[in-house]
N, C-alpha and C positions, 0 to 999 in steps of 0.2 A: 884921573882916568879911571874909571871900575873896571874890575878884574870877573869876566863870565865864572859861573859857579861857585862863588864865594859868597855869596849870600843866604841865606837859608829861604830857600823855595816856597812858597805857597801860591801855589794855581789855582784858581778857580774852575774844577770841572763840576759842573750842575749844581746842587748844593753843598759840595764837600770841599774841602780843600785837604793836601797832604802834604810836610814838608820833609825835607830831607837837608840834614846840618849842613852847614856849609865844607866842615870838614873832610866830610866824606865826600867830596865831589873833586876831590885832587886841589892840583895847582890854579890852576884858570888861566889865563891869557887878557893880555891888556885888550880894552877893548873903547876904542876913541869916540866914544858917546856921552851923549848929556845923560845924568844918575839916571832919567826917567827912559831914555831908552835902553841903558845898559840893563835897568830891571829886568825890563823883556827881553829885550835880546838871553837874557839868561834863564829867564821861564821857559822862551822857544828850543834855547838849547837843550834843555830837559826834557819836554815835550818830543823834540826829534829824537833822543836817546829810547825814549816809550813809542818810536814811532807811531807818536799821534799826531800825521802829518797834517790835517785840518787847522787843529789845536795849535798844532808850531806855529803855522804858516801867521795866521791869526796876532800870536804876540811879536813876529817879524814885522808883519804890518802894522803895529801900533807902533814899534820902535822906529819905523819910520814917520809915522806920523809926527812921533814926540820931537825926530832930531832927524831932517832931511839928510844931512850929514852921513851918518854914521852907516857905514858900509857893512858893516857885521848884520845891519836889518836885512841889506838886500843879498848878505851871502844865505842869510838864514831864507829866505823866500827862494833862493833856488837851490838852498837845501830840501827846503822842503815839497818841492813839484817832483823829485823822481825819489823811489823806493827799494833799494837794491837787493834787497831782498824777497820782495814780492812780487809773485808769478807775473805776469800779463806788462803793458807799457806804461808809461805815463797816456791821458788823456790830452786830447787834442789842449781844450784850456789849460792842464796844467804843464803844458808845453809851451803854451804863448806866456805864461803866467812867469814860468823860471828863465824862460829868455828874456822877458823884458829885464826881469831883475839883472841877468849877467851880466846885458847891453847897459845897464846904469853904473855895476862897476866896473866897466871900462875909464870912467870917467871923475870916479869916485879915489879918493887918500885914504890907505891906512892906515895907523898908526903906531901898526906895531911892527916886529918880524913875522911873527906868528901870524898874527893879523891877515899879511902880505902873504902868506905860506898857504893858509884857509882858504884865502879867496882864488887865490892860483888855480886849486885844487879844485873845487866845484865849478870853475871856470872852465876845467878841461873838456867837463861832459858837455859844454854847450860851446864848443869850440869851433869854430866852424870848417867843413869838410872833414869834421867825425860825422860819418853815415850810420845809420842803423843805433836801435837801442846798446846792443851788444859792444859793438864799436864806442859809445858813450859812456858805461858802465866800466869798460877796461881802460877809456881813458883818466876816467874820474878816480878809478881805485891804482892805477899806478902813482898818478899825483898824491892821493889822501896817505898809499904807502910810505910815500918820501917825505910825507909831514911827520907824522909818525917816527921815521927813523931820527929826523931830527930834533923832534922837540920827544924823547923820549923820557923823561919825567912829566910830560904834562897830559894828565890821565883822559881826558875829551881827546886828546889829538891821539892818543896811542889806542882810546877804544875807537874813533873813527877807523884806523888805520886796522884792526882788527877784523871792525865791520867791510870793509873793503877786502880786504882778503879772501873772506867768509864767500864773498857775492861773485868771486872771479875764480873760485876750486873748481879743481875738473870735475864734470861729474862721473868719469870712470875708473882709471885705477890710478893710482897715486890721490886721491880725493879725502879719502881716509885719513891719510898720511899728515897731509895738508889742513886738518882741521884738528887734529891734533897740537898739533906745534901752534896754531891759533889759540887751540885754549889754553895752551902751557903759560903762553903771554898773557891772557885774561887769566888764569891761575894767580901769577905773579901781581897785576893789577888788581884784583880783589881783596888782594893779602893787601896792600896799601890806600885800597881805598873801597870798605866791603858794603858800603851801602849804593854804592856810585849804579844809577839804574843802567847807563849803555852797559859797562861791564856784565852787570847779570845779565843782562837779555841779549846780548850776541855771543856767550856764553853759551846761553841754553838752544841758539842757533847753531853754534859749531861743536855741539854734542848732541845734536836732534838727529841721530842715526844709530842703528844696533848695536854697532860696538862700541862706540863711547860714550852709549845712552847713562851709565852708572854714574857718569862724573859730571854730568848735567843733573843730578837728583838735587845737591846740594841746592844748587842754585836754582831750583825748580822750587824748592821749598823757603824760599827768603822773598822772590820776586815782588807778589802780592802784597807785601809787607811795608814793600817801598815804594811802590806808588798804588795803594789802594784803592784808589779812585777811577784810574785811566785800562778804559778797556782792554787793550792789547797788551797792558802787564798784568791783565788780570788773568786773561786768556792763555801766555806763551808757556807756562808751566805745563801746561796740561800737553805742550808737545812729549816733555818727556815723561807725563802721568802715561800717555797713549802709549810711548814707547816700552812703558814696564809695564804696561796692563793694571796699571791701576785707577778704574775706569771711575770709582766715587771721587775720589781726589779731583779727578778730570770734570767731572760733573759740575762740583761742586762751585769751582773756579768760571767754568765757562758759564754757569748760570750767573754770576756775578758779575762778570763781563757782558753777558748778554743784557740785565738789567740796567747797567753803569752806563752801554751803548744806546738805549731806549730814555734813558734820562737825560743823555746831554744831545741827544739828536734832535733838531730845527722841523723843518717839514719835509726834510729828506733824513732816510733811517742809515743810519751809519754801516756802511757794509761788518763792522765790529761784530753787530748785531744777528748777522745769520753765519757768518762763519764761525761764533760759539754756539748757536745752535746748530751747526753740520757736528762739530765733535760731542755737544751732547747727544742727540741724535745716536753716533755713533757709539757711545758708553752706553746709555740705557738699551743697544740692541744687545750690548754684550752682554747685558746682565741678565738677558730676558723679560726686561721690560718693555713688553711692546707698545701696549696700550700708550705709555707717555710720551714714548718715539713718537707715535702717530700724532699724538696731543700736539706737542712742538712743532711735524711738522704741517698740521692742518692750520696750525697757526701763523707759521712762517709765510706760508702760502697764501692767507689770509690778507694778509700787508701790502698795501698797492704803491708804499714810496719809499721802494729798497735803493739805496745809493746804487748806479752806475757804474760796474766793475769789475773786473775778472774773481776777485772774492768773492764779489758778491754772487755774479751768474755761477761761480764754480758751487757754491752752496744751497742754493735754488734749483742747481741740474740732482747736486749729488744723493741730499739726503730723502727724497721720495723715492729712487729709487732703490738708496741702500733700503728702506723700509721694506720690500717686498723680498730682494735679492736676500738678506741677509734668513728669511721668515721662509726661502725656497717657495715662493708663489710664483712660480712659472709663470702660468696661463697669467696674473695679473700684470706682470713683465711686459709678458709679449703682447697686453692690451693698450697697454701706457700708449696715451697722446704723444704725438711729434709735436703740438703744438706746448710751447712750454710757458712759464711765466710772464705774462703781459709788460712787463714793467724794463727789462730787457732786451736790448737791441742783440739777439744771438747771432745774429751775421758775426759779429766780432768779437764772439769767441765760442770757434768750431770745438777745440777743445772741449768746452762742457757740455757743448751738443753733444758728444762724441758717447759721453757717459748713457745718454736717453736710448739711444742709438745702439748702446751694447747691451743696456736691458733687455732693449725689445726680444733682439737678436740670439742672445741665449737663453731667454724665455721661451722663443718663438720655439727652435731646437729642444729644449728640453724636455718641450711638452707638444710636439710634433706637427709646428706649425711650418714646414720647412717653407712657405711661401715668404711668408712674416720674416724668419732668419734669413735667408736671402737677401729679401728687400734691405733691412738692417744691415745685413755685410755690403751690400753697393753703397749707400749711405754715407757708412764708415770710409770707403776706397775714396769716398769727394769728399770728407772733411777731413783725413789723412791727406789728399795732395795740395789743399786749401792749407792747411798748414807748414807743409813744404815748402809751398811758395812764401811760407808767410816768418820764413827761420823759425818756425817752433817743434828744432828738433826733439827736445824729449818728450813733447805732448805727441808727436808723429808718431815716436817710435812706441809709447804706450800703446797711441790706437792699432800700431799692428798689433802690437800683443793681442789686445780686446777680438780682432779679426781672426786670427788664429786660433782663440777661443770657440770663437761661435762657429770655424771651418771646421774643429773637433769634432763640438758635436753633431755637425749635421751629417760630420761622415761615421760618426756611431750611430745613428738613427738609419743612416744606410746599412749598417752593419760591416761597414770598413775599421774594425777595432784596433788593429795596427796603426794603420794611419790617424787615428782619429789621436790614438796616443802619444802619434808623433808629434802632431801639427799640437794638443792640447802642453807636451812636453816643454816645444819651441817658444809657444805663451808664456810657461814658466820661466824659462832661463831667463829669456829677454825681458819679462817684466821682477824678478830680481835683480836682473843687473842696473836696470836703471834706475830701483828705487822707487821712495813713493815723494813726491813735494809736499813741504811743509803747510801747502795750503788746505792737506786733506790728511785728516788722519787715519785714515787707511785708505787703498783702492777698493769700489765700490764692490766688489768680489773677487780676490786674490786668484791668479790665475793656479797659481801652485795648489792652492785649496780644490780647486776647480779639477786638477791633477786628480786632486786625490779621491773626489767625487766621483771621476770615472772610474780609476782604480777598482774602486769597493763595489759599484754596478758590476764589474768585468769579475765580481770574484776573487781578485787579488788583494787580500786582504793587507799582508805584509809590505807590500810598497804604498797602499793605501795609508798605512800608520806612518811609512817613513814619508811621505808627503804631507801629511799633514803635522806630522813632528814639525818638519822642514819649516813651514807657513808658521809653526806656534813660536821656533827660535827668531824668524824676522817681525813676529807680531804677539809678541808673547798675551796670552791667557783672553785668544780669541774664541767668541763661542760656538763656532760650528765645526773648526777642528777641534777645540776640546771635547765637544760632544761625540763627535766621531769618534777620538779615542778611547771612550770611557767603554 
């Protein structure tokens, strides 16, 4: 019975492969499969840790074909079809494939205690009676954390337990404490298995927040070496480098990520490409390299074979409006077309459409077009209600902050200065409280920075400087706030 993660990994990704020494991958656990199937399961496991879900599923499919009785092949297929830390929910096709694998597991035999427990954990996600994606994640996370507790010496089990803890960490008070403790556990695992891709990857996610960002930097500096051809692994360090304002490092890694995603895509261009481009665009804008940012946006928008996903929709919505808002091109923002990229069914992703309407509204309010500003505000209200109906509370609250900002600038245009400041302060406080999602390098225009703009316009320079300084505390090296303080 071969062991998961104990052979040297050589996963073909495009035209290149990478190797991870077996000693770095932890103890591993027994897999009751043929040698050929076990090899594919091992490769799929590493791809799971790198969140290369499409490629991981292909490896698990290969394992199932090589050995129809390999239960861990179906475990992997079930695992590959939900994405614990990614915003959005699995597609209908992913849900169907995951449920099919979970159904097959009900009739299959596991070969060891840890195999049995890993299968039970993934089955908890697909269990009958667990309704709604958040409930499914919580069900899986509880079971997966229990597996990590039962097998603390198994690095893969412990790493998945850390992933599970991050996935259900509270959004509000207490989140940083939880993530710090998860980080402590991952630091200990890293000392035991310094090249384990899951440990490095999940540590970056745990430390992807302002208070913990410097703890994430050592992991950001090595992840690309562990998986130098995996698009998501190449991108992930940029989460930390964005938090620290290291734009050149973020741009360089995201360029490699975009190139790898392009090279490894078939007829459909992987979401990893547009996700990397959005981060690159943000970095170039912070460096004042507006022409290069515009070139990247134009190139991305010209392509017509983007994968339909929340991450893809987000990047295709965000990057074009960043280009205008970061340059204070309010009239162009007000003139944005409500018709967005044709490959995305936008009705599925109201939280991404909100960025287009926010840009129109704030641009219109700041360029004197009150009718367009109010129309954008009405659109945002409808989008927010849709998000609430779909249990997308984080995005609904972020949309509310965007609405407060537009209302603030409308009131300022009407001469209601104190009301305008109250609205913009409300927007800033709300946005700072909920924080940014990992899907984005930053809000398309921070509400706290808009407060600085408003205070500066009202000739209240000390208060404006305080608002810009707070923006920089949360988003170091941001160009607009940095320029305002010069």
